[in-house]
C-alpha positions in Angstrom: 0.0 0.1 0.0 2.8 2.4 0.9 4.7 1.8 -2.3 1.5 2.7 -4.2 1.4 6.1 -2.6 5.1 6.7 -3.5 4.6 5.8 -7.0 1.6 8.2 -7.3 3.6 10.9 -5.6 6.6 10.4 -8.0 4.2 10.5 -11.0 2.7 13.7 -9.8 6.2 15.2 -9.4 6.9 14.4 -13.1 3.5 15.8 -14.3 4.0 19.0 -12.4 7.6 19.3 -13.8 6.3 18.7 -17.3 3.5 21.4 -16.8 6.1 23.9 -15.6 8.4 23.2 -18.6 5.4 23.6 -21.0 4.4 26.9 -19.4 7.9 28.3 -19.6 8.2 27.2 -23.2 4.8 29.0 -24.1 6.0 32.1 -22.2 9.2 32.2 -24.1 7.4 31.7 -27.4 4.8 34.4 -26.7 7.3 36.9 -25.3 9.8 36.5 -28.2 9.5 38.5 -31.3 9.8 37.1 -34.8 12.3 36.8 -37.4 9.8 37.4 -40.1 10.6 40.5 -42.1 8.5 43.6 -41.5 7.2 43.5 -45.2 5.6 40.2 -44.6 4.0 41.0 -41.2 2.8 44.4 -42.7 1.2 42.7 -45.7 -0.6 40.2 -43.4 -2.0 42.9 -41.2 -2.7 45.4 -44.0 -4.7 42.8 -46.0 -7.0 42.1 -43.0 -7.9 45.7 -42.5 -11.4 47.0 -43.2 -10.2 49.9 -45.4 -13.7 51.5 -45.9 -12.7 54.0 -43.1 -8.9 53.5 -43.0 -6.4 55.1 -45.2 -2.7 54.4 -45.2 -0.8 57.4 -43.9 2.7 58.7 -44.7 5.6 59.4 -42.3 4.5 63.0 -41.8 1.0 62.0 -40.6 2.7 59.4 -38.3 4.9 62.1 -36.9 1.9 64.5 -36.3 -0.1 61.8 -34.6 2.6 60.2 -32.4 5.5 62.7 -32.4 7.8 60.0 -33.6 9.9 59.8 -36.8 9.4 56.7 -38.9 13.0 56.9 -40.1 14.0 56.0 -36.4 12.5 52.5 -36.9 13.1 49.4 -39.0 9.4 49.7 -40.3 6.2 51.7 -39.8 2.7 51.0 -41.0 0.1 53.5 -39.9 -3.6 53.5 -41.1 -6.1 56.1 -39.7 -9.5 57.3 -40.6 -9.7 60.0 -43.3 -12.3 61.6 -41.2 -11.4 63.8 -38.2 -14.6 62.7 -36.4 -13.3 59.1 -36.1 -10.7 57.7 -33.7 -10.2 54.5 -35.8 -6.4 53.9 -36.5 -4.1 50.9 -36.7 -0.3 51.0 -36.2 2.5 48.5 -36.8 6.0 49.3 -35.9 9.2 47.2 -35.9 11.8 48.9 -33.7 15.4 48.4 -34.3 16.0 47.2 -30.8 13.9 46.5 -27.7 15.1 49.7 -26.0 13.0 51.7 -28.4 9.8 49.8 -27.5 9.1 52.0 -24.4 9.1 55.2 -26.2 6.7 53.9 -28.8 4.4 52.6 -26.0 4.5 55.9 -24.3 3.7 57.8 -27.5 0.7 55.4 -28.1 -0.5 56.1 -24.6 -0.2 59.9 -25.0 -2.0 59.7 -28.3 -4.9 57.6 -26.8 -5.3 60.1 -23.9 -5.2 63.0 -26.3 -7.7 61.5 -28.7 -10.1 60.6 -25.7 -9.9 64.3 -24.7 -10.7 65.3 -28.2 -13.8 63.3 -28.4 -15.0 63.5 -24.7 -18.4 65.2 -24.4 -19.5 64.9 -28.0 -18.6 61.5 -29.5 -18.9 58.9 -26.7 -18.7 56.0 -29.2 -15.2 57.2 -30.4 -14.1 57.4 -26.7 -15.3 53.8 -26.2 -13.4 52.8 -29.3 -10.2 54.2 -27.7 -10.9 52.6 -24.3 -11.3 49.2 -26.1 -8.2 49.7 -28.2 -5.6 46.8 -28.2 -1.9 46.9 -28.0 0.8 44.2 -28.2 4.5 44.1 -27.9 6.2 41.0 -29.4 10.0 41.3 -29.4 10.7 44.1 -31.8 7.2 44.3 -33.1 4.6 46.8 -31.7 0.9 46.6 -32.7 -1.9 49.0 -31.7 -5.5 49.2 -33.0 -8.4 51.4 -32.1 -11.1 50.0 -34.4 -14.3 48.1 -34.3 -12.4 45.0 -35.4 -9.3 45.6 -33.2 -9.3 42.1 -31.7 -9.5 40.5 -35.2 -6.5 42.7 -36.3 -4.5 41.7 -33.2 -5.2 38.1 -33.9 -3.9 38.5 -37.4 -0.9 40.3 -36.2 -0.1 37.5 -33.8 -0.5 34.8 -36.3 1.7 36.6 -38.8 4.7 36.5 -36.5 
């Protein structure tokens, strides 16, 4: 009887060890970036966007919106609404190194807060869009979307890495 308990305890130790190893592997996989080129990730995300309200913006529009220069990064894709009464926008950036990620994240947060203030009081649906915005940092890739289909775009981004 005693040896039966010892075997069960030994088996449980191995099961727990296996679960810990699997968890660490998944964590490393999720936290790591991607070796995929920016052009491929950009194409995947761009092709998934509902462009009825989104227009690809140039570097000057990106700088006006986020206060950052696209030339400082390996790649930038920025779509926003062509209408000033819409908060809809999607941003994909590949930074040169992970030290740049914090400045980009701060710029996104400042942008979201500024846009919430812009729409507060007269466009509650746009404020809600900004409150429900998604953001993901995966290695050197940063993704942000304030859009009705933001979760879908985030999934496409994650799958494209």
